[in-house]
PyMOL CGO cylinders between C-alpha atoms (Angstrom):
from pymol import cmd
from pymol.cgo import CYLINDER

trace = [
    CYLINDER, 0.18, -0.06, -0.09, 1.33, 3.36, -0.86, 0.3, 1, 1, 1, 1, 1, 1,
    CYLINDER, 1.33, 3.36, -0.86, 1.46, 5.90, 1.93, 0.3, 1, 1, 1, 1, 1, 1,
    CYLINDER, 1.46, 5.90, 1.93, 1.68, 9.76, 1.93, 0.3, 1, 1, 1, 1, 1, 1,
    CYLINDER, 1.68, 9.76, 1.93, 2.23, 12.52, 4.29, 0.3, 1, 1, 1, 1, 1, 1,
    CYLINDER, 2.23, 12.52, 4.29, 0.74, 15.86, 3.82, 0.3, 1, 1, 1, 1, 1, 1,
    CYLINDER, 0.74, 15.86, 3.82, 2.02, 18.64, 5.64, 0.3, 1, 1, 1, 1, 1, 1,
    CYLINDER, 2.02, 18.64, 5.64, -0.32, 21.67, 5.56, 0.3, 1, 1, 1, 1, 1, 1,
    CYLINDER, -0.32, 21.67, 5.56, 0.66, 25.29, 6.16, 0.3, 1, 1, 1, 1, 1, 1,
    CYLINDER, 0.66, 25.29, 6.16, 3.35, 24.75, 8.85, 0.3, 1, 1, 1, 1, 1, 1,
    CYLINDER, 3.35, 24.75, 8.85, 4.60, 28.12, 8.29, 0.3, 1, 1, 1, 1, 1, 1,
    CYLINDER, 4.60, 28.12, 8.29, 5.98, 30.65, 10.67, 0.3, 1, 1, 1, 1, 1, 1,
    CYLINDER, 5.98, 30.65, 10.67, 2.80, 32.91, 10.25, 0.3, 1, 1, 1, 1, 1, 1,
    CYLINDER, 2.80, 32.91, 10.25, 0.58, 30.22, 11.82, 0.3, 1, 1, 1, 1, 1, 1,
    CYLINDER, 0.58, 30.22, 11.82, 2.76, 28.71, 14.55, 0.3, 1, 1, 1, 1, 1, 1,
    CYLINDER, 2.76, 28.71, 14.55, 2.10, 30.09, 17.78, 0.3, 1, 1, 1, 1, 1, 1,
    CYLINDER, 2.10, 30.09, 17.78, 3.17, 29.06, 21.45, 0.3, 1, 1, 1, 1, 1, 1,
    CYLINDER, 3.17, 29.06, 21.45, 0.20, 26.46, 21.73, 0.3, 1, 1, 1, 1, 1, 1,
    CYLINDER, 0.20, 26.46, 21.73, 0.94, 24.90, 18.30, 0.3, 1, 1, 1, 1, 1, 1,
    CYLINDER, 0.94, 24.90, 18.30, 4.57, 24.79, 18.51, 0.3, 1, 1, 1, 1, 1, 1,
    CYLINDER, 4.57, 24.79, 18.51, 4.81, 21.26, 19.75, 0.3, 1, 1, 1, 1, 1, 1,
    CYLINDER, 4.81, 21.26, 19.75, 3.44, 19.86, 16.46, 0.3, 1, 1, 1, 1, 1, 1,
    CYLINDER, 3.44, 19.86, 16.46, 6.75, 20.56, 14.72, 0.3, 1, 1, 1, 1, 1, 1,
    CYLINDER, 6.75, 20.56, 14.72, 8.72, 18.09, 16.55, 0.3, 1, 1, 1, 1, 1, 1,
    CYLINDER, 8.72, 18.09, 16.55, 5.98, 15.27, 15.90, 0.3, 1, 1, 1, 1, 1, 1,
    CYLINDER, 5.98, 15.27, 15.90, 5.93, 16.30, 12.24, 0.3, 1, 1, 1, 1, 1, 1,
    CYLINDER, 5.93, 16.30, 12.24, 9.80, 16.09, 12.18, 0.3, 1, 1, 1, 1, 1, 1,
    CYLINDER, 9.80, 16.09, 12.18, 9.71, 12.66, 13.68, 0.3, 1, 1, 1, 1, 1, 1,
    CYLINDER, 9.71, 12.66, 13.68, 7.23, 11.39, 11.18, 0.3, 1, 1, 1, 1, 1, 1,
    CYLINDER, 7.23, 11.39, 11.18, 9.33, 13.08, 8.17, 0.3, 1, 1, 1, 1, 1, 1,
    CYLINDER, 9.33, 13.08, 8.17, 12.57, 11.31, 9.65, 0.3, 1, 1, 1, 1, 1, 1,
    CYLINDER, 12.57, 11.31, 9.65, 10.94, 8.11, 9.88, 0.3, 1, 1, 1, 1, 1, 1,
    CYLINDER, 10.94, 8.11, 9.88, 11.00, 7.53, 6.15, 0.3, 1, 1, 1, 1, 1, 1,
    CYLINDER, 11.00, 7.53, 6.15, 7.83, 5.42, 6.31, 0.3, 1, 1, 1, 1, 1, 1,
    CYLINDER, 7.83, 5.42, 6.31, 6.08, 7.58, 3.72, 0.3, 1, 1, 1, 1, 1, 1,
    CYLINDER, 6.08, 7.58, 3.72, 6.17, 6.97, -0.06, 0.3, 1, 1, 1, 1, 1, 1,
    CYLINDER, 6.17, 6.97, -0.06, 5.15, 10.41, -0.72, 0.3, 1, 1, 1, 1, 1, 1,
    CYLINDER, 5.15, 10.41, -0.72, 5.37, 13.56, 1.19, 0.3, 1, 1, 1, 1, 1, 1,
    CYLINDER, 5.37, 13.56, 1.19, 4.06, 17.02, 0.33, 0.3, 1, 1, 1, 1, 1, 1,
    CYLINDER, 4.06, 17.02, 0.33, 4.02, 20.25, 1.90, 0.3, 1, 1, 1, 1, 1, 1,
    CYLINDER, 4.02, 20.25, 1.90, 1.47, 22.99, 1.29, 0.3, 1, 1, 1, 1, 1, 1,
    CYLINDER, 1.47, 22.99, 1.29, 2.20, 26.72, 1.65, 0.3, 1, 1, 1, 1, 1, 1,
    CYLINDER, 2.20, 26.72, 1.65, -0.56, 29.50, 1.99, 0.3, 1, 1, 1, 1, 1, 1,
    CYLINDER, -0.56, 29.50, 1.99, 0.17, 32.93, 0.71, 0.3, 1, 1, 1, 1, 1, 1,
    CYLINDER, 0.17, 32.93, 0.71, -2.28, 35.62, 1.54, 0.3, 1, 1, 1, 1, 1, 1,
    CYLINDER, -2.28, 35.62, 1.54, -2.33, 37.32, -1.85, 0.3, 1, 1, 1, 1, 1, 1,
    CYLINDER, -2.33, 37.32, -1.85, -3.52, 40.90, -2.63, 0.3, 1, 1, 1, 1, 1, 1,
    CYLINDER, -3.52, 40.90, -2.63, -6.79, 39.73, -4.05, 0.3, 1, 1, 1, 1, 1, 1,
    CYLINDER, -6.79, 39.73, -4.05, -7.38, 36.71, -1.37, 0.3, 1, 1, 1, 1, 1, 1,
    CYLINDER, -7.38, 36.71, -1.37, -10.65, 37.03, 0.29, 0.3, 1, 1, 1, 1, 1, 1,
    CYLINDER, -10.65, 37.03, 0.29, -8.98, 37.23, 3.47, 0.3, 1, 1, 1, 1, 1, 1,
    CYLINDER, -8.98, 37.23, 3.47, -7.67, 40.47, 2.69, 0.3, 1, 1, 1, 1, 1, 1,
    CYLINDER, -7.67, 40.47, 2.69, -10.62, 41.92, 0.53, 0.3, 1, 1, 1, 1, 1, 1,
    CYLINDER, -10.62, 41.92, 0.53, -13.43, 40.68, 3.01, 0.3, 1, 1, 1, 1, 1, 1,
    CYLINDER, -13.43, 40.68, 3.01, -11.87, 40.05, 6.50, 0.3, 1, 1, 1, 1, 1, 1,
    CYLINDER, -11.87, 40.05, 6.50, -9.23, 42.74, 5.88, 0.3, 1, 1, 1, 1, 1, 1,
    CYLINDER, -9.23, 42.74, 5.88, -6.64, 40.18, 7.23, 0.3, 1, 1, 1, 1, 1, 1,
    CYLINDER, -6.64, 40.18, 7.23, -3.16, 40.95, 5.80, 0.3, 1, 1, 1, 1, 1, 1,
    CYLINDER, -3.16, 40.95, 5.80, -0.84, 38.44, 7.48, 0.3, 1, 1, 1, 1, 1, 1,
    CYLINDER, -0.84, 38.44, 7.48, 0.98, 35.78, 5.88, 0.3, 1, 1, 1, 1, 1, 1,
    CYLINDER, 0.98, 35.78, 5.88, 1.59, 37.50, 2.80, 0.3, 1, 1, 1, 1, 1, 1,
    CYLINDER, 1.59, 37.50, 2.80, 5.49, 37.49, 2.23, 0.3, 1, 1, 1, 1, 1, 1,
    CYLINDER, 5.49, 37.49, 2.23, 8.48, 35.97, 4.12, 0.3, 1, 1, 1, 1, 1, 1,
    CYLINDER, 8.48, 35.97, 4.12, 9.23, 35.24, 6.62, 0.3, 1, 1, 1, 1, 1, 1,
    CYLINDER, 9.23, 35.24, 6.62, 5.55, 34.65, 7.65, 0.3, 1, 1, 1, 1, 1, 1,
    CYLINDER, 5.55, 34.65, 7.65, 5.15, 32.50, 4.67, 0.3, 1, 1, 1, 1, 1, 1,
    CYLINDER, 5.15, 32.50, 4.67, 8.05, 30.55, 5.02, 0.3, 1, 1, 1, 1, 1, 1,
    CYLINDER, 8.05, 30.55, 5.02, 8.05, 26.87, 6.25, 0.3, 1, 1, 1, 1, 1, 1,
    CYLINDER, 8.05, 26.87, 6.25, 9.11, 26.68, 9.71, 0.3, 1, 1, 1, 1, 1, 1,
    CYLINDER, 9.11, 26.68, 9.71, 12.97, 26.44, 10.04, 0.3, 1, 1, 1, 1, 1, 1,
    CYLINDER, 12.97, 26.44, 10.04, 12.99, 22.96, 11.68, 0.3, 1, 1, 1, 1, 1, 1,
    CYLINDER, 12.99, 22.96, 11.68, 10.95, 21.53, 8.76, 0.3, 1, 1, 1, 1, 1, 1,
    CYLINDER, 10.95, 21.53, 8.76, 12.42, 23.54, 5.84, 0.3, 1, 1, 1, 1, 1, 1,
    CYLINDER, 12.42, 23.54, 5.84, 15.11, 21.05, 4.92, 0.3, 1, 1, 1, 1, 1, 1,
    CYLINDER, 15.11, 21.05, 4.92, 12.41, 18.42, 4.43, 0.3, 1, 1, 1, 1, 1, 1,
    CYLINDER, 12.41, 18.42, 4.43, 10.31, 20.62, 2.18, 0.3, 1, 1, 1, 1, 1, 1,
    CYLINDER, 10.31, 20.62, 2.18, 13.36, 21.37, -0.20, 0.3, 1, 1, 1, 1, 1, 1,
    CYLINDER, 13.36, 21.37, -0.20, 13.30, 17.78, -0.93, 0.3, 1, 1, 1, 1, 1, 1,
    CYLINDER, 13.30, 17.78, -0.93, 9.96, 17.40, -1.95, 0.3, 1, 1, 1, 1, 1, 1,
    CYLINDER, 9.96, 17.40, -1.95, 8.41, 20.69, -3.05, 0.3, 1, 1, 1, 1, 1, 1,
    CYLINDER, 8.41, 20.69, -3.05, 9.28, 23.70, -5.49, 0.3, 1, 1, 1, 1, 1, 1,
    CYLINDER, 9.28, 23.70, -5.49, 7.26, 26.64, -4.03, 0.3, 1, 1, 1, 1, 1, 1,
    CYLINDER, 7.26, 26.64, -4.03, 5.44, 28.68, -6.71, 0.3, 1, 1, 1, 1, 1, 1,
    CYLINDER, 5.44, 28.68, -6.71, 5.23, 32.36, -5.42, 0.3, 1, 1, 1, 1, 1, 1,
    CYLINDER, 5.23, 32.36, -5.42, 2.59, 34.15, -7.58, 0.3, 1, 1, 1, 1, 1, 1,
]
cmd.load_cgo(trace, "trace")
């Protein structure tokens, strides 16, 4: 059976003191090499996004907030080419 790990939006702009513990758990999973496929997603709050136009929320629109957290970045580079529009 093929397995996959999807790491969703683990970026500097979303990590808080209460969510920081998840980083080490994800790193352990990535280091285990148990997955056939690994993918990271990266949210970028673009100028025309509904978060900006409707909610007036302007965070996570550029580096360093959009960057994958430092502890996981080496793994993300192995599996993903980021397309910044």
